[in-house]
C-alpha positions as CSV (number, residue, x, y, z in Angstrom):
1,X,0.0,0.0,0.0
2,X,2.8,2.4,0.9
3,X,4.6,1.7,-2.4
4,X,1.5,2.3,-4.3
5,X,0.9,5.6,-2.5
6,X,4.4,6.7,-3.2
7,X,4.1,5.7,-6.8
8,X,0.9,7.7,-7.0
9,X,2.7,10.8,-5.6
10,X,5.4,10.3,-8.3
11,X,2.6,10.0,-10.9
12,X,3.6,6.5,-11.8
13,X,0.1,5.0,-11.1
14,X,-3.3,6.5,-11.3
15,X,-4.5,5.8,-7.8
16,X,-2.9,5.3,-4.3
17,X,-5.6,2.8,-3.4
18,X,-5.3,-1.0,-3.2
19,X,-7.8,-3.8,-2.9
20,X,-7.7,-6.8,-0.5
21,X,-6.9,-9.0,-3.5
22,X,-4.0,-6.8,-4.6
23,X,-2.6,-6.5,-1.1
24,X,-2.9,-10.3,-0.4
25,X,-1.1,-11.1,-3.6
26,X,1.7,-8.6,-3.0
27,X,2.2,-9.8,0.6
28,X,1.8,-13.5,-0.1
29,X,-0.9,-13.8,2.6
30,X,-4.4,-15.2,2.4
31,X,-7.2,-12.7,2.0
32,X,-8.6,-13.4,5.5
33,X,-5.2,-12.8,7.2
34,X,-4.8,-9.6,5.1
35,X,-8.2,-8.4,6.2
36,X,-7.3,-9.0,9.8
37,X,-4.1,-7.0,9.4
38,X,-5.9,-4.2,7.7
39,X,-8.7,-4.1,10.3
40,X,-6.0,-3.5,13.0
41,X,-4.4,-0.7,10.9
42,X,-7.9,0.8,10.3
43,X,-8.6,0.8,14.1
44,X,-5.3,2.5,14.8
45,X,-6.1,5.2,12.1
46,X,-3.0,4.2,10.1
47,X,-4.9,3.6,6.9
48,X,-8.3,4.5,5.4
49,X,-10.9,2.5,3.6
50,X,-13.1,4.0,0.8
51,X,-16.8,3.2,0.4
52,X,-15.7,0.9,-2.5
53,X,-13.5,-1.1,-0.2
54,X,-10.1,0.2,-1.3
55,X,-7.4,1.0,1.2
56,X,-4.9,3.9,1.4
57,X,-2.0,4.4,3.7
58,X,-1.8,7.6,5.8
59,X,1.7,8.9,5.1
60,X,1.7,11.0,8.2
61,X,1.7,7.7,10.2
62,X,4.5,6.1,8.3
63,X,6.8,5.4,11.3
64,X,4.1,3.9,13.4
65,X,2.9,1.7,10.4
66,X,6.4,0.5,9.9
67,X,6.9,-0.5,13.6
68,X,3.6,-2.4,13.6
69,X,4.2,-4.3,10.4
70,X,7.8,-5.2,11.4
71,X,6.4,-6.6,14.7
72,X,3.7,-8.6,12.9
73,X,6.2,-10.0,10.3
74,X,8.6,-11.0,13.0
75,X,5.8,-12.8,14.9
76,X,4.6,-14.5,11.7
77,X,8.2,-15.6,10.8
78,X,8.7,-17.1,14.3
79,X,5.4,-19.0,14.0
80,X,6.5,-20.5,10.7
81,X,9.9,-21.4,11.9
82,X,11.9,-18.7,10.1
């Protein structure tokens, strides 16, 4: 999501928004797991969700987003024996 937002700011893509399917594919996670992660980010105000179900990262919260995702990825890696 962040990459897409930055690409939008650089005028490389038309929209900063991403769908569940797009995010799941990019992350290599199932859609249900991706939804759970996004739900947590939404609750914390780190991302927004449009009426059409597309997600956008809040650049002002970048540092907080990075810490949260790193923590989640470390936990996921440890659960899978990485």
